[in-house]
C-alpha positions, -999 to 999 in steps of 0.1 A, spaced: -13 -487 -741 -12 -463 -770 -40 -442 -755 -21 -440 -722 10 -423 -738 -10 -397 -758 -18 -373 -730 18 -373 -718 30 -361 -752 4 -334 -752 13 -322 -717 50 -322 -726 43 -300 -756 22 -276 -736 49 -270 -710 75 -266 -737 54 -240 -755 50 -220 -723 87 -221 -716 95 -210 -751 72 -180 -749 88 -169 -716 124 -175 -728 129 -169 -765 156 -187 -784 178 -156 -786 176 -149 -748 210 -141 -732 213 -144 -694 223 -113 -676 253 -131 -661 267 -137 -695 264 -102 -709 296 -87 -724 315 -61 -703 297 -71 -671 321 -69 -642 298 -93 -624 299 -120 -651 302 -155 -637 316 -189 -646 299 -221 -639 307 -250 -617 291 -283 -611 278 -291 -578 294 -321 -560 261 -339 -555 235 -329 -581 257 -323 -611 240 -290 -620 259 -260 -632 261 -232 -607 273 -196 -612 306 -186 -596 310 -148 -591 343 -133 -601 363 -114 -575 361 -76 -577 393 -60 -588 413 -36 -566 403 -8 -589 367 -12 -579 375 -8 -542 398 21 -549 371 40 -568 344 33 -542 367 43 -514 377 75 -532 341 85 -538 331 80 -501 363 97 -490 353 128 -509 315 127 -503 316 125 -465 339 156 -460 319 175 -487 287 168 -468 302 179 -435 315 211 -452 280 218 -467 264 214 -432 289 238 -417 283 264 -445 245 260 -439 248 265 -402 270 296 -407 245 311 -431 217 303 -406 235 320 -378 239 351 -400 204 352 -413 184 341 -383 206 352 -355 213 317 -342 242 323 -318 256 310 -286 236 319 -255 245 355 -246 235 347 -210 261 320 -207 278 341 -180 247 337 -159 247 299 -162 244 293 -124 215 317 -120 189 302 -96 211 273 -85 214 265 -47 243 282 -30 247 310 -56 227 335 -36 204 340 -66 174 332 -45 173 369 -36 174 379 -73 204 401 -66 234 380 -76 258 388 -104 295 383 -113 313 413 -99 332 419 -132 305 411 -157 305 447 -171 342 453 -171 346 453 -209 310 460 -220 306 490 -244 273 509 -239 251 510 -270 219 529 -278 194 501 -273 164 497 -250 156 462 -236 119 459 -245 100 438 -219 132 434 -200 116 412 -173 113 384 -199 151 380 -200 168 351 -184 182 375 -159 162 408 -159 184 440 -160 217 420 -160 212 404 -194 204 438 -210 234 455 -193 257 427 -203 246 432 -239 254 469 -236 219 483 -236 216 516 -217 178 513 -213 155 487 -196 117 484 -192 97 473 -162 59 468 -163 46 474 -128 13 465 -111 -2 477 -79 -31 460 -61 -53 476 -35 -44 452 -7 -7 454 -12 19 482 -14 43 460 -34 49 467 -71 49 435 -91 66 432 -124 52 413 -154 35 416 -188 1 407 -176 -16 397 -143 -13 360 -151 25 363 -153 30 379 -118 48 361 -90 54 372 -54 92 374 -57 94 393 -90 89 429 -78 101 463 -88 125 463 -59 139 428 -63 144 430 -100 155 466 -105 159 489 -75 180 465 -53 202 452 -81 210 487 -93 219 496 -57 242 466 -55 258 474 -89 264 510 -80 277 502 -45 302 479 -62 314 505 -87 316 532 -60 334 514 -32 350 537 -7 387 530 -6 419 551 0 421 554 -38 385 564 -45 359 582 -23 335 596 -49 300 582 -57 296 594 -94 305 562 -113 278 545 -133 275 507 -140 296 507 -171 334 506 -165 340 515 -201 319 547 -198 313 556 -161 293 587 -170 267 567 -190 233 568 -173 210 537 -172 174 546 -183 148 528 -163 115 530 -181 86 522 -157 54 512 -175 24 516 -152 -2 489 -159 -26 498 -131 -42 531 -122 -16 558 -126 -27 581 -98 -24 553 -73 6 536 -87 30 565 -94 35 575 -58 45 540 -50 71 540 -78 86 573 -64 86 558 -29 104 527 -39 131 547 -56 141 562 -23 173 541 -18 187 554 -51 175 589 -42 193 589 -9 226 580 -25 222 608 -51 221 583 -80 189 595 -97 189 621 -125 170 651 -112 156 685 -122 162 714 -98 162 752 -102 157 750 -139 186 726 -145 186 689 -153 214 671 -135 223 637 -150 232 609 -127 237 571 -129 200 562 -132 173 581 -152 137 571 -144 110 576 -170 73 570 -165 52 556 -194 20 537 -198 -6 550 -173 19 575 -158 -1 608 -153 18 637 -167 3 661 -141 18 641 -112 52 640 -129 53 679 -131 34 684 -99 65 697 -82 77 726 -104 111 730 -86 123 695 -82 117 661 -97 138 629 -102 115 611 -126 105 622 -161 78 616 -186 76 596 -218 61 622 -242 39 614 -272 62 615 -303 33 612 -327 21 647 -316 54 664 -323 56 662 -361 71 692 -378 77 698 -414 111 683 -420 118 706 -449 109 738 -431 135 760 -415 138 759 -377 121 787 -359 109 794 -324 74 800 -336 69 763 -345 73 753 -309 49 779 -296 18 758 -305 30 729 -282 57 737 -256 41 713 -230 69 687 -233 105 695 -229 138 683 -214 128 696 -180 98 674 -176 103 646 -201 131 624 -214 118 602 -242 93 610 -269 79 577 -280 54 562 -304 43 530 -321 62 525 -354 33 503 -367 7 529 -360 24 561 -371 46 549 -399 26 519 -411 33 486 -428 67 484 -445 69 463 -477 105 459 -486 115 495 -479 101 527 -465 83 550 -490 88 587 -492 57 595 -471 69 571 -443 104 587 -443 88 621 -441 68 610 -411 98 597 -393 119 628 -401 92 652 -390 86 634 -357 123 631 -349 128 668 -357 99 677 -333 114 656 -305 149 670 -309 136 706 -310 121 700 -276 153 684 -263 138 649 -261 151 615 -273 131 599 -301 121 563 -295 100 540 -317 85 508 -303 66 480 -322 91 481 -350 91 451 -374 109 421 -359 108 398 -389 121 391 -415 155 397 -399 168 415 -430 138 439 -428 143 444 -391 179 453 -395 171 476 -424 146 495 -403 170 497 -374 196 512 -397 172 537 -412 159 549 -378 194 555 -365 205 572 -397 175 595 -395 183 605 -360 164 582 -336 182 582 -303 176 546 -291 165 513 -306 136 494 -289 149 458 -292 138 423 -283 169 405 -297 198 416 -275 224 396 -293 215 411 -327 215 446 -312 249 441 -295 265 435 -329 258 472 -338 256 464 -375 228 488 -378 
């Protein structure tokens, strides 16, 4: 019997030792710590007689503090989000869709299937600005989006194929479609716009108003970029301008004088200069001259002799003088250096001395701050028009 009780005593000692190592004699349960709002009392269970913790009820002050914190945190978070969105709109140009006015474009029953529909009053309060819609055919609504932003210039890349007399519009051959043509996107819509602004009534019977009600004398510059063989494509461009020509709406040169009208056509890309000037007495399309070749010392005094070396391009045969900003001015790191500014000033001086309008394409588009800075400098130095992709930013005229 004695030998049977000995192991029990040893086992009891062993478990007690383990428990004592895990819970020392001075251990204080968390529930009994001083100052703890969650301290508990004990109660005996109705069946097992064991003491059970009873949580104290939280005071009204606790709920008031929590409610106040959440009541302040949520509005503060909403305010921070609004501030962030406002800053983002300013820095990255996030704005409402500027083409919202054309929301029904392409929908059945709006007559947009013919690509010539527009709200009759969509230009009533638009102020013309000196911007050129680069790759205009990429817009949601070619021509109209640019005009609605106030741009006075648009660009159409045209393609001619041997088995077709139609001129197709697109950036490359893979982007061409049968219904996006020079006539459907530009010639016909311009005719419709000008017919609308020159309606014959008992109050008005002239035909000289342009598309902008704010400034009816402002011409729209249609830059036609020939992507295919110039000698073959240029005659087709001139032929398709015939409706505008018949109404007297094309700027033209005759008897040594340039007569400005509602639409000024300028050929670029593969446009052959010799075909532009082929008729020495009359023309109603002009050339996009090479700005990079017109540099003159910006610090030298003006003199007729400086033009004698190159009098090929002038206001009688050309309209723009254009060049790539990236190629002629170079990479801009933060700001333009003195050499870059001197290049710009010399080129603009050469263009203006020939009576041409200076235009730079391939300007920096990002970061937005750098883009806006370059825009501002170009206009400050005398560039005549901005080549833009972001119509909304250009329409702010913060440059």
